[in-house]
C-alpha positions as CSV (number, residue, x, y, z in Angstrom):
1,M,45.0,139.6,119.2
2,A,46.7,143.0,118.6
3,D,44.4,144.1,115.9
4,P,40.9,142.5,116.0
5,K,40.3,143.5,112.4
6,G,43.7,142.7,111.0
7,F,42.5,139.5,109.2
8,L,39.8,141.6,107.5
9,T,41.9,144.6,106.4
10,T,45.3,143.2,105.7
11,P,45.9,140.8,102.7
12,R,48.5,138.1,102.9
13,E,51.9,139.1,101.8
14,D,54.8,136.6,101.6
15,W,58.6,137.2,101.8
16,P,59.5,138.4,98.3
17,R,62.0,136.4,96.3
18,R,64.8,137.8,94.3
19,P,64.3,137.7,90.5
20,A,64.9,134.2,89.1
21,E,67.4,135.5,86.6
22,E,69.5,137.0,89.4
23,R,69.4,134.2,92.0
24,V,70.3,131.3,89.6
25,R,73.7,133.0,89.2
26,D,74.6,132.4,92.9
27,W,74.0,130.1,95.8
28,D,72.6,132.7,98.2
29,E,69.2,132.3,99.7
30,V,66.4,133.1,97.2
31,Y,64.7,135.8,99.3
32,V,65.2,139.5,99.1
33,P,67.5,140.4,102.1
34,G,66.0,142.8,104.6
35,A,62.5,142.6,103.0
36,L,60.9,140.3,105.6
37,L,60.9,142.4,108.8
38,P,58.8,145.3,107.5
39,L,56.1,142.9,106.5
40,I,55.9,140.9,109.6
41,G,54.0,143.2,112.1
42,P,50.9,143.6,109.8
43,Q,51.1,139.9,108.8
44,A,51.2,138.8,112.4
45,D,48.2,141.0,113.1
46,R,46.2,138.8,110.7
47,C,46.2,136.1,113.3
48,M,42.7,135.8,114.8
49,D,43.8,134.3,118.1
50,C,41.2,131.5,117.6
51,G,39.5,129.9,120.6
52,V,40.7,126.6,119.2
53,P,44.0,127.2,117.3
54,F,44.2,124.4,114.8
55,C,47.6,125.7,113.7
56,H,48.9,124.7,117.1
57,E,47.5,121.2,116.7
58,A,48.8,120.9,113.1
59,C,52.4,121.6,114.2
60,P,54.2,118.5,115.5
61,L,56.2,120.7,117.8
62,G,53.0,122.3,119.3
63,N,54.3,125.8,118.5
64,L,52.5,128.5,120.5
65,I,51.7,130.3,117.3
66,P,48.9,132.7,118.4
67,E,51.0,133.8,121.3
68,W,54.1,134.7,119.4
69,N,52.0,136.2,116.6
70,E,50.5,138.7,119.1
71,L,53.9,139.5,120.6
72,V,55.3,140.2,117.2
73,A,52.4,142.4,116.3
74,R,53.0,144.3,119.5
75,G,56.8,144.6,118.8
76,D,57.9,142.5,121.8
77,W,60.5,140.5,120.0
78,R,62.3,139.1,123.1
79,A,59.1,137.6,124.5
80,A,58.2,136.3,121.0
81,S,61.6,134.6,120.8
82,D,61.1,133.1,124.2
83,R,57.8,131.6,123.3
84,L,59.1,130.3,120.0
85,H,62.2,128.7,121.5
86,A,60.1,127.1,124.2
87,T,58.9,124.5,121.7
88,N,61.5,124.7,118.8
89,N,65.2,124.4,119.1
90,F,65.9,125.6,115.6
91,P,63.2,127.9,114.2
92,E,65.5,129.4,111.6
93,F,65.7,125.9,110.1
94,T,62.0,125.3,110.1
95,G,61.2,128.8,109.1
96,R,63.1,128.2,105.8
97,L,62.6,124.5,105.2
98,C,59.3,123.3,106.7
99,P,56.3,123.0,104.3
100,A,54.2,124.6,107.0
101,P,51.4,122.2,108.0
102,C,50.5,124.9,110.5
103,E,49.3,127.1,107.7
104,A,47.1,124.4,106.3
105,G,45.5,124.2,109.8
106,C,45.1,128.0,110.1
107,V,41.4,128.8,110.8
108,L,41.7,131.8,108.5
109,A,42.6,129.3,105.7
110,I,39.0,128.0,105.7
111,D,38.0,130.8,103.2
112,Q,41.0,133.1,103.0
113,P,44.8,132.9,102.5
114,A,46.4,131.6,105.8
115,V,48.5,133.7,108.1
116,T,52.1,133.7,107.0
117,I,53.1,131.6,110.1
118,K,56.3,130.3,108.5
119,N,57.5,133.8,107.6
120,V,56.7,135.1,111.1
121,E,58.6,132.2,112.7
122,C,61.7,132.9,110.5
123,A,61.6,136.6,111.3
124,I,61.5,136.0,115.0
125,A,64.4,133.5,114.8
126,D,66.5,135.9,112.7
127,R,65.7,138.9,115.0
128,A,66.6,136.8,118.0
129,W,70.1,136.2,116.6
130,E,70.5,139.9,115.7
131,E,69.4,141.1,119.1
132,G,71.4,138.5,121.1
133,F,68.5,136.6,122.5
134,T,70.0,133.2,121.7
135,S,73.0,133.1,124.1
136,P,74.2,129.6,125.1
137,R,72.3,128.0,128.0
138,P,74.7,125.6,129.7
139,P,73.3,123.5,132.5
140,D,73.7,124.7,136.1
141,R,75.2,121.4,137.1
142,L,76.1,118.1,135.5
143,S,74.3,114.9,136.2
144,G,77.3,112.6,135.8
145,R,75.5,110.6,133.1
146,T,76.7,110.3,129.6
147,V,74.8,110.0,126.3
148,A,76.0,109.3,122.7
149,V,73.9,110.7,119.9
150,I,74.6,109.0,116.6
151,G,73.7,111.4,113.7
152,S,73.8,115.2,113.6
153,G,70.7,115.9,111.5
154,P,67.8,117.9,113.0
155,A,66.6,115.0,115.2
156,G,70.1,114.3,116.6
157,L,70.9,118.0,117.1
158,A,67.6,118.6,118.9
159,A,68.1,115.6,121.2
160,A,71.7,116.5,122.0
161,Q,70.8,120.1,122.8
162,Q,68.0,119.1,125.1
163,L,70.0,116.5,126.9
164,T,73.0,118.8,127.3
165,R,70.7,121.5,128.8
166,A,69.4,118.8,131.2
167,G,72.9,118.4,132.6
168,H,74.1,115.2,130.8
169,T,77.4,115.0,129.1
170,V,76.5,114.5,125.4
171,A,78.7,113.5,122.4
172,V,77.3,113.6,118.9
173,Y,78.9,111.2,116.4
174,E,78.6,112.1,112.7
175,R,80.0,110.1,109.8
176,D,80.6,113.1,107.6
177,D,83.4,115.6,108.0
178,R,81.0,118.3,109.2
179,V,78.0,118.5,111.5
180,G,74.5,118.8,110.1
181,G,73.5,115.6,108.2
182,L,71.0,116.5,105.5
183,L,71.0,120.1,106.6
184,R,74.6,120.3,105.7
185,Y,75.0,118.2,102.5
186,G,71.4,117.5,101.4
187,I,69.7,120.9,101.5
188,P,71.1,123.3,98.9
189,A,72.5,126.6,100.1
190,F,69.9,128.6,98.1
191,K,67.2,127.1,100.5
192,M,69.2,127.6,103.7
193,E,72.7,129.1,103.9
194,K,74.9,127.1,106.1
195,R,75.7,130.0,108.4
196,H,72.4,129.4,110.2
197,L,73.6,125.8,110.9
198,E,77.1,127.0,112.0
199,R,75.6,129.4,114.5
200,R,73.5,126.7,116.2
201,V,76.5,124.3,116.3
202,D,78.6,127.0,117.9
203,Q,75.8,127.6,120.5
204,M,75.7,123.9,121.3
205,R,79.5,123.7,121.7
206,A,79.3,126.6,124.1
207,E,76.6,124.8,126.1
208,G,78.9,121.7,126.4
209,T,77.8,119.4,123.6
210,R,80.8,117.6,122.0
211,F,81.0,116.6,118.4
212,R,82.9,113.7,116.8
213,T,82.9,114.1,113.0
214,S,84.3,111.7,110.4
215,T,83.2,108.8,112.7
216,A,80.8,106.2,111.3
217,V,79.6,104.2,114.2
218,G,79.7,100.5,113.2
219,R,82.5,101.0,110.8
220,D,85.1,103.4,112.3
221,T,84.0,102.7,115.9
222,D,82.5,99.4,117.1
223,A,78.8,100.0,118.0
224,A,78.7,97.6,120.9
225,E,81.9,99.1,122.4
226,L,80.4,102.6,122.1
227,R,77.2,101.4,123.9
228,A,79.3,100.0,126.7
229,R,81.0,103.5,127.2
230,Y,77.9,105.5,127.6
231,D,74.8,105.4,129.9
232,A,72.5,105.8,126.9
233,L,72.6,105.8,123.1
234,V,70.3,107.8,120.8
235,I,70.2,106.7,117.2
236,A,69.2,109.6,114.9
237,T,70.9,108.6,111.7
238,G,68.0,109.4,109.4
239,A,66.5,107.3,106.6
240,T,69.5,107.2,104.2
241,A,68.8,103.9,102.3
242,W,67.6,105.3,99.0
243,R,65.0,103.7,96.8
244,E,66.1,102.4,93.5
245,L,64.7,102.6,89.9
246,P,64.4,99.0,88.7
247,V,64.3,99.6,84.9
248,P,66.5,98.5,82.0
249,G,69.5,100.8,81.7
250,R,69.8,101.7,85.4
251,E,73.5,100.5,85.2
252,L,74.4,103.1,82.6
253,A,77.0,105.7,83.5
254,G,75.4,109.1,84.2
255,V,72.6,107.7,86.3
256,H,73.0,108.7,89.9
257,Q,71.1,109.0,93.2
258,A,70.0,112.5,94.2
259,M,72.1,112.1,97.4
260,E,75.2,111.4,95.3
261,Y,74.6,114.6,93.3
262,L,73.5,117.1,96.0
263,P,76.3,116.6,98.5
264,L,78.9,117.3,95.8
265,A,77.2,120.6,95.0
266,N,77.2,121.5,98.7
267,R,80.8,120.7,98.9
268,V,81.5,123.1,96.1
269,C,79.7,125.8,98.1
270,E,81.8,124.8,101.2
271,G,85.0,125.3,99.2
272,D,86.0,121.7,99.2
273,L,85.8,121.3,95.4
274,A,86.4,123.7,92.6
275,A,83.7,122.0,90.6
276,S,81.4,119.0,91.1
277,P,82.4,115.8,89.3
278,L,78.7,115.3,88.7
279,S,78.0,118.9,87.5
280,A,75.0,119.3,85.2
281,A,76.7,122.0,83.1
282,G,75.7,121.8,79.5
283,K,73.8,118.5,80.0
284,H,70.2,117.4,79.4
285,V,69.1,116.5,82.9
286,V,66.1,114.3,83.9
287,I,65.1,114.0,87.5
288,V,62.9,111.0,88.4
289,G,60.8,111.8,91.4
290,G,58.4,114.7,92.1
291,G,59.1,115.5,95.7
292,D,61.2,118.1,97.5
293,T,64.5,116.3,96.9
294,G,63.8,116.3,93.2
295,A,63.1,120.0,93.3
296,D,66.4,120.5,95.1
297,C,68.1,118.7,92.3
298,L,66.2,120.9,89.8
299,G,67.3,124.1,91.4
300,T,70.9,122.8,91.7
301,A,71.0,121.7,88.0
302,V,69.7,125.1,86.9
303,R,72.5,126.8,88.8
304,D,75.0,124.4,87.4
305,G,74.1,125.6,83.9
306,A,72.2,122.6,82.5
307,A,71.2,122.6,78.9
308,S,67.7,121.5,80.0
309,V,66.0,120.1,83.1
310,T,62.9,117.9,83.4
311,Q,61.4,116.5,86.6
312,L,59.1,113.5,86.4
313,D,56.3,113.0,88.8
314,I,54.3,109.8,88.7
315,Y,51.3,111.5,90.3
316,A,48.8,113.5,88.3
317,Q,49.0,117.2,88.5
318,P,47.0,118.4,91.5
319,G,44.6,121.2,91.5
320,T,45.2,124.7,92.9
321,A,42.3,124.6,95.4
322,R,41.6,122.2,98.3
323,D,39.3,119.3,97.5
324,E,36.9,119.8,100.4
325,E,35.6,116.2,100.2
326,A,38.9,114.3,99.9
327,E,41.1,116.7,101.9
328,P,38.9,118.9,104.1
329,W,40.3,121.6,106.3
330,P,42.5,121.4,108.5
331,T,44.2,118.5,106.8
332,Y,47.3,119.2,104.7
333,P,46.1,119.2,101.1
334,R,47.9,118.0,98.0
335,L,48.0,121.2,95.9
336,Y,49.9,122.4,92.8
337,R,52.7,124.3,94.4
338,L,55.4,126.3,92.7
339,S,58.7,125.9,94.6
340,V,61.6,128.3,94.0
341,A,63.2,125.8,91.8
342,H,60.2,125.3,89.6
343,E,59.8,129.0,89.3
344,E,63.4,129.3,88.1
345,A,63.2,126.5,85.6
346,G,60.0,127.9,84.2
347,R,61.2,131.4,83.9
348,L,64.4,130.3,82.3
349,R,62.7,127.9,79.9
350,S,65.2,125.2,80.8
351,A,62.8,122.3,80.2
352,P,61.5,122.5,76.7
353,A,60.1,118.9,76.8
354,A,58.1,119.5,80.0
355,D,55.4,121.9,81.3
356,A,56.1,125.5,82.0
357,D,57.7,124.7,85.4
358,A,59.9,121.8,84.2
359,R,57.6,119.1,85.5
360,L,55.9,116.2,83.7
361,F,53.1,114.8,85.8
362,A,51.6,111.3,85.5
363,A,54.9,110.0,84.0
364,S,56.6,106.7,84.6
365,T,60.0,105.7,83.4
366,L,60.1,102.7,81.1
367,R,63.8,102.3,80.4
368,L,67.1,104.2,79.9
369,T,69.3,103.9,76.8
370,G,72.8,104.9,76.2
371,D,75.6,105.3,73.6
372,T,78.2,102.8,72.6
373,R,80.4,103.9,75.5
374,G,77.7,102.9,78.0
375,H,76.7,106.4,79.0
376,V,73.0,107.3,79.3
377,R,71.6,109.4,76.5
378,S,67.8,109.0,76.6
379,L,65.0,108.3,79.0
380,H,61.9,106.6,77.7
381,L,58.7,107.2,79.6
382,V,54.9,106.6,79.4
383,G,51.9,108.4,80.8
384,V,50.0,106.7,83.5
385,D,46.5,106.8,85.1
386,A,45.6,107.2,88.7
387,G,46.4,103.5,89.3
388,R,49.8,103.9,87.7
389,H,48.8,101.9,84.7
390,P,50.4,102.8,81.4
391,L,48.3,104.7,78.9
392,P,48.6,103.4,75.3
393,G,50.0,106.0,72.9
394,T,51.7,108.2,75.5
395,E,55.2,106.9,75.2
396,R,57.9,109.5,74.6
397,T,61.6,109.9,74.8
398,L,63.6,112.7,76.5
399,P,67.3,113.5,75.9
400,A,69.2,112.6,79.1
401,D,72.9,113.0,79.7
402,L,72.4,113.0,83.5
403,V,69.6,111.1,85.3
404,L,69.0,111.8,88.9
405,L,66.9,109.5,91.1
406,A,64.9,111.2,93.8
407,L,62.6,108.4,94.8
408,G,62.7,108.8,98.6
409,F,64.3,106.7,101.3
410,S,63.2,103.4,102.9
411,G,65.0,103.4,106.2
412,P,68.4,103.6,107.9
413,D,71.5,102.5,106.0
414,R,72.5,99.0,107.1
415,T,75.8,98.9,105.3
416,D,77.8,100.6,108.0
417,G,77.2,97.9,110.7
418,L,75.4,100.1,113.2
419,V,72.0,98.3,113.1
420,D,73.5,94.8,112.9
421,G,76.3,95.6,115.3
422,L,73.8,96.6,118.0
423,G,71.4,93.8,117.2
424,L,68.5,96.2,116.6
425,E,65.2,94.9,115.5
426,L,63.5,96.5,112.5
427,D,59.8,96.9,111.9
428,P,58.0,95.7,108.7
429,R,58.8,99.1,107.0
430,G,62.5,98.6,107.5
431,T,62.9,101.3,110.2
432,I,64.2,100.8,113.7
433,A,61.5,99.3,116.0
434,R,60.9,101.1,119.2
435,D,58.3,101.2,122.1
436,R,56.3,104.1,123.4
437,D,59.3,105.4,125.3
438,F,61.4,105.5,122.1
439,A,63.4,102.5,123.5
440,T,64.6,99.8,121.1
441,N,64.9,96.1,121.8
442,V,68.5,96.8,123.1
443,P,68.7,98.2,126.6
444,R,69.8,101.8,126.9
445,V,69.5,102.3,123.2
446,F,66.8,104.7,121.9
447,A,65.8,105.7,118.3
448,A,64.3,108.9,116.9
449,G,63.8,110.8,113.7
450,D,63.6,109.3,110.2
451,A,65.7,106.2,111.2
452,A,62.7,105.0,113.3
453,R,59.7,107.0,112.0
454,G,60.6,106.8,108.3
455,Q,61.1,109.6,105.8
456,S,59.3,112.7,107.1
457,L,59.6,116.5,107.6
458,I,62.2,118.5,109.4
459,V,59.6,119.7,111.9
460,W,58.9,116.0,112.8
461,A,62.6,115.3,113.2
462,I,63.0,118.2,115.7
463,A,59.9,117.1,117.6
464,E,61.2,113.5,117.8
465,G,64.6,114.8,118.9
466,R,63.0,116.7,121.7
467,S,60.7,113.8,122.7
468,V,63.5,111.2,122.7
469,A,65.6,113.6,124.9
470,A,62.8,113.6,127.5
471,A,62.5,109.8,127.3
472,V,66.3,109.4,127.8
473,D,66.3,111.9,130.6
474,R,63.5,110.0,132.4
475,H,65.6,106.8,132.0
476,L,68.7,108.4,133.4
477,S,66.9,110.3,136.2
478,D,64.8,107.4,137.6
479,G,61.5,108.3,136.0
480,G,61.5,112.1,136.2
481,T,62.2,114.8,133.6
482,R,61.7,118.5,133.2
483,L,62.2,118.3,129.4
484,P,59.1,118.8,127.3
485,A,57.9,115.9,125.0
486,P,55.8,117.3,122.2
487,I,55.0,114.0,120.6
488,G,54.9,110.2,121.1
489,P,56.5,107.8,118.7
490,Y,53.1,106.6,117.4
491,D,51.8,110.1,116.5
492,R,51.1,109.9,112.8
493,P,53.1,112.2,110.5
494,M,51.2,114.7,108.3
495,T,51.7,114.2,104.6
496,A,53.5,117.0,102.8
């Protein structure tokens, strides 16, 4: 370690956020520009260079965290970038979007605040772009083999970049009009500005990866014919089949899925629309679902100018400290966390019916009611116990002009004909079945990311993309590969 006493003398200091009152007036990233780099050297010095670095094990990518922490502390940014990119294709994505299971596994976190691993990672990635350390890496020679990657989210992009660098000719098929999947149209710009995505896509194009947008395989292009044209197919379409809310009134106008609402807001930021047809401006908004997607809807609704916003979470409010018996270190604990969106909603008092951060915990929706025109106007809920059983006397009604359902995703979308067109088998969870080499029941077809793993984290998606690339390369190269494979398909995801 650069400073053997850094963890004793330096307190944890996170990347500061812009004032809530300022940032809700735009779609820029929430952090203070230029405020991260001055913090990072001393924060990296807090790393203890543990004999057994549990942060390394807690990261699905196997990031070499102690190594690049020390390099940053010493000011060797190029070497730090090399070590970071050795395991992660897109650290500027994970440095902004990952919930950082590595920090939960930090040894320092046993009795002190963890090292700011996520901030250090983001700083290295941003510095690498500024200093020109991320130049394209086209292959020295081509293998003559071709691969189609279906889906351009983090798993598909990681797989495509790795396979291109291995010398294969790779085409990425994306059903939307732009590359990026959920990174493009699901994640709000205030969490990650799309310029970070554009830079990586440009890098991949320069390396030789080809992109085919506005092409839904199974609908616009026959899936079986596509398989016949390529030596291998990688399915990385994500888990886009959203879960429903089976309550009376679901059919009312004004009740929408989160992934109907968020893409429109992103299209406004892209300049495609002057205003979203589902804008929350002036409306009482209720979000059903307490996860990250719900929080994204919350921050978006606040920026839209909603009259009020309330987010319902069926789980009880967690504590602020780790439960050492139920969730001992280094597991990822369920804690009360204040996201940027919750901070904004609380500061702006936009949820008078909920707690200070716009959330109602241990709340279950009973029904929705509307006006004579069939538009939703109220959401009726009840408090529940740990077993989700209703508690008598806890019924209440919230005003609701717009209800957003953020209940997660069950598996890949089957309406476009891809799964059935290829004859892919599904597992009992509804995700694509695969073996230990990421291979499906259909020869030369592989599956990775949320489409096969189920809904998970961005860091798992990138890890799966890298691993399926190694598996495909082995298949195309008669059993050998130089590509790293950080995980196997049966590694269990960490809850976050």
